[in-house]
N, C-alpha and C positions, 0 to 999 in steps of 0.2 A: 514417739511420745506415748501413744495409747491406741486403743481401738474400740469399735462398737461391738459389744457382745450380742445385743438384741435391739432391733428397732420396734417400738411399740406404739400403736395408735388405737383410737377409740372415738366413737361419736357420742354426744351427750345422750344420757338416758334419764328417765324419771324414776326416783326411788322415794319411799316413805322413810322419813327420819324424824323421830320425836313427834310424830303425828302430823308432819308437814310433807307435802309433795315438793321434792327438791330436784332440780335438773342439775346433773353433774357430768363432766367429761373425764372424771378421774379414773374410770375403768379402762385400762389400756391392755391390749393383747399383742404378743409378738407377731410380726409380719414375716412371711416368707418372701424371698426375692427382694428386689430393689424398689425404693419408694422415692417419689420426687419431693425434694425439700424446697418449699416456696419461701418467699420473704416472711410470711406470717405463720406458716404451719406446714405440716406434712400432708400429702394426699391421704385421705381417710381419717384424718384427725381433726377434731374441733373442740373448742372449749364452750362451756355453757354460759358462764358469766364473764363477758368480755371487759367488764369494768375492773376486774382484778386478775383475770387470767388471759393469756395470749397477748397478741399485739407485737409490735416490732421488737421490743426488748425481752419478750418471753416467747419467742417463736418455737424454741425447743427447750425442753427440760431434760437435763442429764443427771443420772444418779449412778455413782460408782458401784459396780457389781461387788466390789470388795466389802461393802457394808452389809451385804445380805447375810454373811456368817454371823455378824453381831446381832442382827434382828432375828435370826433363827433361834438364837439363844434367848433373846428377850421376849420373843413371841412364840413359845413352843407349840401353841395350839393352831398355828397358821401354816398352811402349805404355801410358802412363799416362792413365787416365780417372777421372772423378769416382767417389769411393768407394774408390779404391785404398789409402788409408791407414786404412781401416776406419771412416771418418767417416759419420755419419748425414746431416749437413748440410754440403755444400760451399758455402762462403759467399763473399761479396764485400763488401769495405769494413769488415771487422772483424779487424784485425790485433792480435796479442798485446800490443804495447806501448800500445795505446789501449783495451784491454778490461780491466776490473778485476774481481777476485773481488767478488761482491756486486752488480754491475751488473744491472739488471732490464730486460728487453725484451719487447715484444709482437711476436708473429708471427701475423698473421691474428687469429683469436679467442683464440689461446693466449697465455699469458705464461710467461716463463722467467727464471731467475736464474743467473748465472755462478758456478760452484763451485770449479774447480781446473784446472790444466793437465793434459795427458796425459803420463804417464810410460810410455814404450813397454815392452812385455814381449816375450818371445821369439816370440810369435805374429805380430808384425810381420815377423819373419824368415821365418816360414812363408809369409806372403803374397808376399814378394819372393824366396823361395828363397835367402836369404842371412842368416846370423847377423850379419854385419857391419852390416846396415842399422839394427839397434837402437841401437848406439853412434853411428852417423852421424846418425840421427834426433835423438837427444838433443843431440848436439854442435851441430846446425844451429840450435838455439834456436827452430825452427819447430814448436812443440808442439801447436798447436790448443788447444781448451779444452772442458770439459764444462758441461752445463746441467742444472739441476733444473727440473722443471715445476711452476709454481705455479697455472696454470690450463690445463686440457686444451682441445683443439680441433683442427680439421683444419688441416693445413699443406701447402704444395706449393711446387715450384720457381717462382721469380718473386716469392714473398711478400717484402714488405719486413720488415726487422728493425728495429723502432723503439725507441729508448731510452725507457723509462718513468721510470727513476730511476738516478742514478749513486751508487755507494757512497761515502759521505763519507770513508771511510778510504783510498780510492783507491790500492790496491796492484795494479799491473797483472799480468797473466798472465806477461809477460816477467820482471818483477821476482821473482815467486814462483819461477820456474825458476832465475833467477840465484842467489837466496838459497839454494835447495835444493842447488845444485851447488857453492856457495862453500865453500872449505876453512876460511875463517875469516870472521867478520863484523866489519865496521868500525862505527864509532859510528853513522853514518847508517843502516846496515843493521839495527842492533838496534832503532832506533825504528820502522823499517818492519815488522819482524817483529812488534813489539807492536801495530801497527795491523792487521796481517793477523789477529792473534788476536782482534780485536774483531769480525770479520766473521761474522755468524751463518751464512751459507751455506757458509763454508769448513769442509770436513769435519774431524771430530775427529782422524782419523788424521794429517792434515797438521799440525794444531795440536800434537799430541803430539810430532812430530818437531821442530817449531819451538821448543816449550817446552824440549825437551832441548838444543837449540842455544844457547838463552839461558843455560842452566844450566852449560854447558861453561866 
């Protein structure tokens, strides 16, 4: 199905941003060798604000390495390397339109399940020293996706990401982003939202938003 190009980790650091001291874990660096993947994070990796980052449904953030070519054109002043978008796994062969919430994969001895897209926060702006990158990232539809860990184990660059099972409700990460951004839902969208609500790994916070959209 795909593979890991780079495993990236980082501990929170304090930076000054718009005159404020901010703690952020968005600075990730590639790791050599293998790293243990726990239920909530990777060895050597932590998030600063656990109210919006990390946790069971955001144990690992994946970003397709294919998107780097796009961003190198969009951000010519930056020397982009794996981990620049705060991702734990820079991947190959796993694009958002082909990955569904609820899909399950094995990575070495570990197993994971896809939970949700990434919605960027202002800390992406800190990483790129630009507030504008947050809107540009969302508008690009190149969101990446989060994983929950269903079986722990060591992972490393070069590991194959093999499909274990495909979620029968088959709502892709791209569709979740489109539905989230849509000003109004068409008839086909409503049916898709209902399918998304059936996916057990889809976080309750997202389900609440989507239920509210059905009620509108």
